[in-house]
C-alpha positions in Angstrom: 88.1 209.5 7.9 85.1 209.3 10.0 81.7 209.5 8.6 79.9 212.2 10.6 76.4 213.2 10.0 75.9 216.9 9.8 74.1 218.6 12.9 70.4 218.7 12.6 68.9 222.2 13.3 66.7 222.5 16.3 63.3 223.6 15.4 62.1 224.3 18.9 62.2 227.7 20.4 64.0 228.3 23.6 61.3 229.6 26.3 63.4 229.7 29.3 64.2 233.3 28.9 60.7 234.1 28.6 59.7 232.0 31.6 62.4 234.1 33.5 61.0 237.3 32.4 57.4 236.2 33.4 58.6 235.2 36.8 60.3 238.6 37.4 57.3 240.5 36.2 55.1 238.2 38.6 57.2 239.0 41.7 57.3 242.8 40.7 53.5 242.8 40.7 53.1 240.7 44.0 55.4 243.0 45.8 53.7 246.1 44.4 49.9 245.3 44.5 49.5 245.5 48.4 51.0 249.2 48.2 48.0 250.2 46.4 45.1 250.3 48.6 41.7 250.8 46.9 39.7 253.7 48.2 36.9 252.5 50.6 33.6 254.2 50.2 30.7 253.5 52.4 27.5 254.6 50.2 24.2 254.3 52.6 21.3 252.9 51.3 18.0 254.5 51.7 16.8 251.7 53.7 19.7 252.0 56.0 20.0 255.4 56.4 20.6 256.7 60.0 18.5 259.3 61.8 20.2 262.6 62.0 20.7 264.2 65.4 20.4 267.8 63.9 19.3 268.9 60.6 21.9 269.0 57.9 23.2 272.0 55.9 21.8 271.5 52.3 24.1 272.1 49.3 21.7 272.1 46.4 22.8 271.8 42.7 20.2 272.1 40.1 20.2 270.6 36.5 21.9 273.9 35.2 24.6 273.9 37.6 23.2 276.4 39.7 24.3 276.3 43.2 22.4 277.2 46.6 22.7 276.8 50.3 19.8 275.8 52.2 19.5 276.2 56.1 16.1 275.1 57.3 13.7 277.8 55.2 16.7 280.2 54.5 18.0 279.9 50.9 21.7 281.5 50.2 22.6 281.9 46.6 26.1 280.9 45.6 28.0 282.8 43.0 30.5 280.0 42.0 31.8 276.7 42.9 35.1 278.5 44.1 33.3 280.5 46.8 30.8 277.4 47.9 33.2 275.8 50.5 34.0 279.3 52.3 30.3 280.0 52.4 29.6 276.6 53.9 32.5 276.8 56.4 31.3 280.1 57.5 27.6 279.0 58.0 28.9 276.0 60.0 31.2 278.0 62.1 33.2 275.2 63.4 30.3 273.1 64.3 30.3 269.5 63.7 27.1 269.6 61.7 26.5 267.4 58.7 26.4 268.8 54.9 24.2 267.0 52.6 24.6 267.5 48.7 21.1 267.5 46.8 22.0 267.2 43.1 19.5 266.8 40.1 19.5 263.4 38.8 20.2 264.6 35.5 23.5 266.3 36.6 26.9 264.8 35.7 28.4 262.7 38.5 31.6 264.1 38.3 30.0 267.7 39.0 28.7 266.4 42.3 32.0 264.7 43.3 33.8 268.0 42.5 31.5 269.7 45.1 32.0 267.3 47.7 36.0 267.3 47.0 35.7 271.1 47.4 33.9 270.9 50.9 36.2 268.0 51.9 39.4 270.3 51.1 37.9 273.0 53.3 38.0 270.7 56.4 34.2 269.9 56.2 34.3 266.1 57.3 30.6 265.2 57.5 29.5 265.5 53.8 26.5 263.2 52.4 24.5 262.8 49.3 20.7 263.1 49.8 18.5 260.4 48.0 14.8 260.4 47.4 13.4 257.3 48.8 11.1 255.3 46.5 7.6 254.2 47.4 7.4 250.6 47.8 4.1 248.8 47.2 
């Protein structure tokens, strides 16, 4: 009889299947990543703000959530956010006039964005946020 040694057990882990899975995941992410384009927003700074060719229609949101529309010296109260877009569209009457949102600094940003979204859904393309320029000394 032959004198055979018993086979020793391997103490190493086979990592080849894990590498295969990681490579498949890498390929999936590389293929799908270009499909998701991030939203591009151009936020004007106060020092680079362009001069307006006509005065904007102003939507005012105070700290309590009350809405108003200002057109020059004329102030119109808005009952609810759901009627705001229709009122602004009626005041613009198809003109390509800018609409500026003036919101209290203590108001939640999500409320400001919701108003801007409502205006955009109503077909108003020129919507901006008003800012207060700080005095530089």
